[in-house]
C-alpha positions as CSV (number, residue, x, y, z in Angstrom):
1,X,24.5,19.1,46.0
2,X,24.2,15.3,45.7
3,X,21.3,15.4,48.2
4,X,19.4,17.9,46.0
5,X,20.0,15.8,42.9
6,X,18.7,12.7,44.7
7,X,15.7,14.6,46.0
8,X,15.0,15.8,42.4
9,X,15.3,12.2,41.1
10,X,12.9,11.0,43.8
11,X,10.4,13.7,42.8
12,X,10.6,12.7,39.1
13,X,10.1,9.1,40.1
14,X,7.0,10.1,42.1
15,X,5.6,12.0,39.1
16,X,6.1,8.9,36.9
17,X,4.4,6.7,39.5
18,X,1.4,9.1,39.5
19,X,1.2,9.1,35.8
20,X,1.5,5.3,35.2
21,X,-1.8,3.7,34.2
22,X,-2.1,0.4,32.4
23,X,-4.5,-0.8,29.8
24,X,-5.9,-4.3,30.9
25,X,-4.7,-7.2,28.7
26,X,-7.2,-8.0,25.9
27,X,-8.7,-4.6,25.8
28,X,-10.0,-3.7,22.3
29,X,-8.8,-0.4,20.9
30,X,-10.9,1.4,18.4
31,X,-8.6,3.1,16.0
32,X,-8.5,4.8,12.7
33,X,-5.3,4.3,10.6
34,X,-3.7,7.6,9.6
35,X,-1.0,5.8,7.5
36,X,-2.1,4.2,4.3
37,X,-1.3,0.5,4.3
38,X,-2.0,-2.3,1.8
39,X,-0.8,-5.8,1.0
40,X,0.5,-4.8,-2.4
41,X,2.6,-1.6,-1.6
42,X,3.5,-2.1,2.1
43,X,6.5,-4.0,3.4
44,X,7.3,-5.5,6.8
45,X,8.9,-2.9,9.0
46,X,7.1,0.1,7.5
47,X,5.9,2.6,10.1
48,X,2.2,2.7,10.9
49,X,0.3,5.4,12.7
50,X,-3.3,5.6,14.0
51,X,-5.5,7.6,16.3
52,X,-7.8,6.3,19.0
53,X,-11.4,7.1,18.1
54,X,-13.0,5.9,21.3
55,X,-11.6,6.4,24.9
56,X,-10.3,3.3,26.7
57,X,-12.1,3.1,30.1
58,X,-11.2,0.6,32.9
59,X,-12.9,0.6,36.3
60,X,-14.8,3.8,35.4
61,X,-11.5,5.7,34.8
62,X,-10.5,6.9,31.3
63,X,-7.0,5.5,30.8
64,X,-6.6,6.7,27.2
65,X,-8.7,9.5,25.8
66,X,-10.1,9.6,22.3
67,X,-7.5,11.4,20.1
68,X,-4.5,9.5,21.5
69,X,-1.9,8.9,18.9
70,X,-0.7,5.3,18.4
71,X,2.4,4.3,16.5
72,X,4.0,1.1,15.5
73,X,5.1,-1.0,12.5
74,X,4.0,-3.6,10.0
75,X,5.1,-6.9,11.5
76,X,4.4,-9.0,8.4
77,X,2.6,-8.7,5.0
78,X,1.1,-11.5,3.0
79,X,0.3,-10.6,-0.6
80,X,-2.2,-12.3,-2.8
81,X,-0.6,-14.4,-5.6
82,X,-1.6,-14.5,-9.3
83,X,-5.1,-15.8,-8.6
84,X,-4.5,-19.5,-9.5
85,X,-5.5,-20.6,-6.0
86,X,-7.8,-18.9,-3.4
87,X,-5.6,-16.8,-1.2
88,X,-6.2,-14.1,1.4
89,X,-4.1,-11.0,1.8
90,X,-3.0,-10.3,5.4
91,X,-1.3,-7.5,7.3
92,X,0.0,-8.0,10.9
93,X,0.3,-4.6,12.7
94,X,2.3,-4.2,15.9
95,X,1.7,-1.0,17.9
96,X,4.4,0.0,20.3
97,X,4.0,3.7,21.1
98,X,1.3,5.9,22.6
99,X,1.2,9.7,22.7
100,X,-1.7,11.0,24.7
101,X,-2.9,14.6,24.3
102,X,-2.3,16.8,27.3
103,X,-5.4,17.6,29.2
104,X,-5.4,20.3,31.9
105,X,-6.7,18.8,35.1
106,X,-10.0,20.3,36.4
107,X,-8.8,20.2,40.1
108,X,-5.1,19.3,40.4
109,X,-4.1,17.7,43.7
110,X,-0.7,19.5,43.6
111,X,0.2,22.8,42.0
112,X,3.8,24.0,41.8
113,X,4.2,27.6,40.8
114,X,7.6,27.4,39.0
115,X,7.7,31.1,38.4
116,X,7.7,31.8,42.1
117,X,9.5,28.8,43.8
118,X,13.1,27.8,43.6
119,X,14.0,24.3,42.5
120,X,14.6,23.3,46.1
121,X,11.2,24.6,47.2
122,X,9.4,22.8,44.4
123,X,11.2,19.6,45.2
124,X,10.3,20.0,48.8
125,X,6.6,20.5,47.9
126,X,6.6,17.3,45.7
127,X,8.3,15.3,48.4
128,X,5.9,16.5,51.0
129,X,2.9,15.6,48.8
130,X,4.4,12.1,48.1
131,X,5.1,11.5,51.8
132,X,1.6,12.6,52.8
133,X,-0.2,10.6,50.1
134,X,1.9,7.6,49.2
135,X,4.1,6.5,52.1
136,X,2.7,3.9,54.4
137,X,3.0,4.8,58.0
138,X,4.4,2.1,60.3
């Protein structure tokens, strides 16, 4: 039983490694805020949501498609005073979460028919795929 659990954990790790993609530092994200914010009514810590309006592409690969949901919070708010001196309002937004829409792959490298296979057979198929494609041979 422990061996099966470890195999399943290894399969989950392999799927996470396959799905991990990073946005290069300094990449500009083109977003549209979906949460109204303003220097007068908003407060630090308020939640902020946005949607990506242009895909993020690195090395010719789309890392985040348009339509990706982005969430975060207002880090700080600077309000304009009474107008006696020239001041600028400022909002500091911090985005911490990404929810990408699911896209069905055109030609998947691995298909597991969960309605036909047992858990053990599915795990074996994943492990075989990982061994074949990701393990270095000595």
